[in-house]
N, C-alpha and C positions, 0 to 999 in steps of 0.2 A: 167203351165210351160213356156207358153211364157210370162206370167205377171212376173215370177221368173227372167227370162232372162233379161226382160226390166228394172225390179229394179235395177237389177245388173249393168246393163249398165249405168243407171244413177246416181248411187252412184260412178262408176268408172269415168263418167264424170265430177261430182262435184270433186272428188278427183283430177283429172287431172287440172281443172281450177285452184284450189287452189294452187297445188304443182309442176306441170310439165308444165311450159308455153311453152317450146321449141317443144313440140309436140302436139301443139294446133290443127294441121289439124286433127291428129288422133282421138282426143277428140271428134272434132265435128262429125267426122264419127260415133263414138259410140253414141252420143246424137241423131243423125238422126236415127240410127237402133233402139234406144230405143223408140223413138216417133212412129216409124213405126209398132212395135211390139205392143205398147201400142193400137195403132189405130186398127189393126188386132183383139186384144183382145176383144175390146169394138164393133167391128162390128159383131164378131162371137156371142157375147152374151155367157151367161152362159151354161157350158158344163154338160150334165146329164152322172153321173157317174153310 
């Protein structure tokens, strides 16, 4: 779940960098959130379902 959210945030960030320069501060917030989520996912390790 967190991994999916992180990927979505990264994609939104990439789209924002390419297309929406005027809201750059918000895009960088999304990037930081995506990186934090990826780090949390890596630290937690694989989940056993």
